[in-house]
C-alpha positions as CSV (number, residue, x, y, z in Angstrom):
1,X,-109.3,-77.9,-121.7
2,X,-106.9,-78.9,-124.1
3,X,-104.1,-81.9,-123.1
4,X,-101.4,-79.1,-122.7
5,X,-103.4,-77.3,-119.8
6,X,-104.9,-80.3,-117.9
7,X,-100.9,-81.4,-117.7
8,X,-100.4,-78.0,-116.8
9,X,-102.7,-78.6,-113.8
10,X,-100.4,-81.1,-112.1
11,X,-97.7,-78.3,-111.9
12,X,-100.1,-76.6,-109.3
13,X,-100.5,-80.1,-106.9
14,X,-96.8,-80.6,-107.9
15,X,-95.8,-77.0,-106.9
16,X,-97.5,-77.6,-103.7
17,X,-96.2,-81.6,-103.0
18,X,-92.4,-80.9,-103.8
19,X,-91.6,-83.8,-102.3
20,X,-94.4,-86.1,-104.5
21,X,-92.9,-87.5,-107.6
22,X,-94.5,-85.5,-111.1
23,X,-95.6,-88.4,-113.5
24,X,-98.2,-89.7,-111.2
25,X,-99.9,-86.2,-111.3
26,X,-99.7,-85.9,-114.9
27,X,-101.5,-89.3,-115.5
28,X,-103.8,-88.6,-111.8
29,X,-105.4,-85.3,-114.5
30,X,-105.4,-87.1,-117.7
31,X,-106.7,-90.3,-116.3
32,X,-110.6,-89.1,-117.1
33,X,-109.8,-88.0,-120.9
34,X,-107.6,-91.8,-121.3
35,X,-111.1,-93.2,-120.0
36,X,-112.9,-91.0,-122.5
37,X,-109.8,-92.2,-125.7
38,X,-110.8,-96.0,-124.1
39,X,-114.5,-95.9,-123.9
40,X,-115.1,-94.0,-127.6
41,X,-112.0,-97.6,-128.9
42,X,-115.3,-99.7,-127.0
43,X,-118.0,-97.9,-128.5
44,X,-119.2,-97.0,-124.5
45,X,-118.9,-93.6,-125.1
46,X,-119.2,-91.5,-128.8
47,X,-118.8,-88.2,-130.4
48,X,-120.6,-86.6,-132.9
49,X,-120.3,-83.7,-136.0
50,X,-122.8,-81.6,-136.7
51,X,-123.2,-77.7,-137.8
52,X,-119.4,-77.3,-138.6
53,X,-118.5,-78.4,-134.9
54,X,-117.2,-81.5,-132.7
55,X,-119.7,-82.6,-130.7
56,X,-119.0,-84.7,-127.4
57,X,-123.0,-85.5,-126.8
58,X,-122.2,-89.1,-125.1
59,X,-119.6,-89.2,-122.2
60,X,-121.4,-89.9,-119.3
61,X,-119.2,-92.9,-117.9
62,X,-115.5,-90.9,-118.0
63,X,-116.7,-87.2,-117.6
64,X,-119.8,-87.5,-115.2
65,X,-119.6,-85.3,-111.6
66,X,-120.5,-89.4,-109.8
67,X,-118.0,-90.7,-112.4
68,X,-115.0,-88.3,-111.7
69,X,-115.3,-88.7,-107.6
70,X,-115.6,-92.3,-107.9
71,X,-112.6,-92.7,-109.8
72,X,-111.0,-90.3,-107.6
73,X,-111.8,-92.5,-104.3
74,X,-110.8,-95.8,-106.4
75,X,-107.6,-94.2,-106.9
76,X,-107.4,-92.7,-102.9
77,X,-107.8,-96.3,-102.1
78,X,-105.0,-97.7,-104.4
79,X,-102.9,-95.6,-103.6
80,X,-103.5,-94.8,-100.2
81,X,-103.4,-99.0,-98.8
82,X,-101.8,-100.9,-101.7
83,X,-98.5,-98.4,-102.2
84,X,-98.6,-96.5,-98.0
85,X,-98.4,-93.1,-99.5
86,X,-101.6,-91.0,-98.1
87,X,-99.9,-87.8,-99.8
88,X,-99.6,-88.7,-103.3
89,X,-103.2,-90.8,-102.7
90,X,-104.9,-87.6,-101.2
91,X,-102.6,-85.6,-104.5
92,X,-103.7,-88.1,-107.3
93,X,-107.1,-87.6,-105.9
94,X,-107.1,-83.8,-106.2
95,X,-105.9,-84.3,-110.1
96,X,-108.2,-86.6,-111.0
97,X,-111.5,-84.7,-109.9
98,X,-109.2,-81.9,-111.2
99,X,-110.3,-82.5,-114.9
100,X,-114.0,-83.0,-114.6
101,X,-114.0,-79.4,-112.7
102,X,-112.2,-78.0,-116.0
103,X,-114.2,-79.0,-118.3
104,X,-117.8,-78.2,-116.7
105,X,-116.3,-74.7,-117.4
106,X,-114.9,-75.2,-121.1
107,X,-117.2,-78.0,-122.2
108,X,-121.1,-77.3,-123.8
109,X,-123.8,-78.7,-121.2
110,X,-122.3,-82.3,-122.0
111,X,-121.1,-83.0,-118.3
112,X,-124.0,-85.0,-116.3
113,X,-124.5,-86.0,-113.0
114,X,-124.1,-89.1,-113.1
115,X,-124.6,-92.1,-115.6
116,X,-127.5,-93.2,-114.5
117,X,-129.2,-90.2,-115.3
118,X,-129.2,-88.2,-118.4
119,X,-129.8,-84.7,-116.2
120,X,-129.2,-82.3,-115.5
121,X,-125.7,-82.1,-117.4
122,X,-122.8,-79.1,-116.9
123,X,-121.1,-76.7,-119.6
124,X,-120.2,-73.1,-119.7
125,X,-119.6,-73.7,-123.5
126,X,-115.8,-71.7,-124.0
127,X,-115.7,-74.3,-126.1
128,X,-117.9,-73.0,-128.8
129,X,-115.9,-69.5,-128.9
130,X,-112.8,-70.6,-130.4
131,X,-110.8,-67.2,-129.9
132,X,-112.1,-66.7,-126.0
133,X,-110.9,-70.4,-125.0
134,X,-107.5,-70.2,-126.6
135,X,-107.2,-67.0,-124.6
136,X,-108.4,-68.6,-121.8
137,X,-106.4,-71.6,-121.7
138,X,-103.5,-70.1,-123.1
139,X,-103.3,-67.5,-119.4
140,X,-104.0,-70.7,-117.8
141,X,-101.2,-72.8,-118.9
142,X,-98.7,-69.7,-118.6
143,X,-100.4,-68.9,-114.8
144,X,-99.9,-73.1,-113.9
145,X,-96.3,-72.1,-115.2
146,X,-95.5,-69.1,-113.2
147,X,-97.2,-70.6,-109.6
148,X,-94.4,-73.7,-110.5
149,X,-91.8,-71.0,-111.0
150,X,-90.5,-73.4,-114.0
151,X,-88.5,-72.4,-116.5
152,X,-88.3,-70.7,-119.7
153,X,-88.2,-74.3,-121.7
154,X,-90.7,-75.2,-119.7
155,X,-92.6,-72.0,-120.6
156,X,-92.0,-72.3,-124.5
157,X,-93.4,-76.2,-124.1
158,X,-96.8,-74.4,-123.0
159,X,-97.1,-72.0,-125.2
160,X,-95.9,-74.0,-128.3
161,X,-98.7,-76.6,-127.5
162,X,-101.5,-74.2,-126.9
163,X,-100.5,-72.6,-130.2
164,X,-100.7,-76.3,-132.0
165,X,-104.0,-76.8,-130.6
166,X,-105.5,-73.7,-132.3
167,X,-106.0,-75.3,-135.8
168,X,-108.0,-77.7,-133.8
169,X,-110.2,-75.1,-132.2
170,X,-110.9,-73.4,-135.2
171,X,-111.4,-76.5,-137.2
172,X,-115.3,-76.6,-138.6
173,X,-117.0,-78.3,-141.6
174,X,-115.1,-79.6,-144.2
175,X,-111.8,-79.9,-142.1
176,X,-113.5,-81.9,-139.4
177,X,-114.4,-84.7,-142.2
178,X,-112.0,-87.0,-141.6
179,X,-113.1,-87.6,-138.0
180,X,-117.1,-88.0,-139.4
181,X,-115.4,-90.9,-141.7
182,X,-112.9,-92.5,-138.9
183,X,-114.4,-92.8,-135.8
184,X,-111.3,-93.6,-134.4
185,X,-109.1,-91.1,-135.4
186,X,-110.7,-87.8,-133.0
187,X,-109.9,-90.4,-129.8
188,X,-106.1,-91.4,-131.5
189,X,-105.1,-87.7,-132.1
190,X,-106.2,-86.9,-128.4
191,X,-104.5,-89.9,-126.7
192,X,-100.9,-88.9,-128.7
193,X,-101.7,-85.0,-127.2
194,X,-101.7,-86.7,-123.8
195,X,-98.6,-89.0,-124.5
196,X,-96.7,-86.1,-126.2
197,X,-97.4,-83.4,-123.9
198,X,-96.7,-86.1,-120.6
199,X,-93.1,-86.3,-121.9
200,X,-92.5,-82.9,-122.4
201,X,-93.9,-81.5,-119.3
202,X,-92.5,-84.3,-117.5
203,X,-88.6,-83.5,-119.4
204,X,-88.7,-80.1,-119.1
205,X,-90.4,-79.6,-115.6
206,X,-87.3,-81.8,-114.0
207,X,-84.0,-79.3,-115.9
208,X,-81.7,-78.4,-113.4
209,X,-83.8,-75.0,-112.4
210,X,-86.6,-76.7,-111.5
211,X,-85.1,-79.7,-108.9
212,X,-82.9,-77.2,-107.4
213,X,-86.2,-75.0,-106.6
214,X,-88.7,-78.1,-105.8
215,X,-85.7,-78.8,-103.4
216,X,-84.9,-75.8,-101.1
217,X,-88.8,-75.7,-100.8
218,X,-88.6,-79.3,-99.5
219,X,-85.7,-78.1,-97.2
């Protein structure tokens, strides 16, 4: 799943926890992806390009089931004990785990059980069907907005970023050549997507309408 719709997952968590700050929730749902970017820069994880497609063929440290659960537990402990905020700790842990669970649905079979074994691996491979991938991600993002009861500006953020992701979804063959010659480029693009979607989702989820709605529900 692309950055905008992982970010939209934070809206689901925020809706059920209206008193919690949104930004930590946005971080939680993308923590796994930020680790993937860092591990790619360090050379500990890598992707490949073959048959005209990008394959995330080695990401066990960031995206395995074990790593996701471990990161969630560690996050819970730090926030619960260090910041004395158990509700935020639980919500943050849920956000971390959500990333891996969602990626199991959309990825190829590249999500391992743990970094310590190459099998079993999971992934329904929806990413290999770009149009279906776009439709499902678009629908999911809009659903998150609807459930959150966001304003029109936030809806446009989700729509526009989904449309902007379409060229990447459809990219193949020569369009992927830059990623072959400059392997740092793909994680850099993804990191930029994470940061910019954090900014826009946070900004427009905090409009007057959404703040008023959250305040009334908290009361």
